[in-house]
C-alpha positions, 0 to 999 in steps of 0.5 A, a space after each residue: 933305592 939305589 941300584 948299580 948296573 954293570 958287569 962284575 969284571 969291569 974295572 970302572 964298576 969295581 971302583 964304583 962299588 968300592 966307593 959306594 961300600 966305603 961311603 956306606 951307601 945301601 945299594 943293589 948290584 945288578 950284573 946285566 950280563 948275568 941277571 939280564 935286562 928287560 925292555 922296560 928298563 932299557 926304554 926308561 934309560 934311553 928316555 932319560 939319557 938318550 941312546 948316544 949317552 947310554 951306548 959306550 962307543 969305545 967298547 969292544 961290543 960297539 966296535 964289533 957292530 957292523 957299520 949298517 947297524 950303527 948307522 940305523 941306531 936311534 931311540 927306538 931301534 937301540 933297545 933291541 940291540 942293547 937287549 941283545 948286546 947288553 955290554 953296549 951300555 956305558 958302565 956303570 949305570 946308577 939308578 938312584 931313586 929314578 935319577 939315572 947316570 952313567 960312568 963313575 967319577 968320585 966328585 959326581 958320586 960325592 955330590 949325589 950322596 952328600 
């Protein structure tokens, strides 16, 4: 099963969805702003990727965090912050049968779905 996580108005998520549809990949889209996230999902992603790879440090949400909150982030504290601010997650997040990746590059998707 393939699930693409993100927010519907994100340009990169739109590109990934378009690519998946054109490649006839059967997938489910989960908008984490509308559909929410649960602790177990986020813990799985942090475990698979590490929080530094999961968090988008170029996002408006990241820039809005105070410096103390940023300095205190680690694999265990980041889960609560992400649950409170899901747009911190680098988008899109792709879960293909348990293999997790973030971001969208055509070459990467071509390789994964070859």
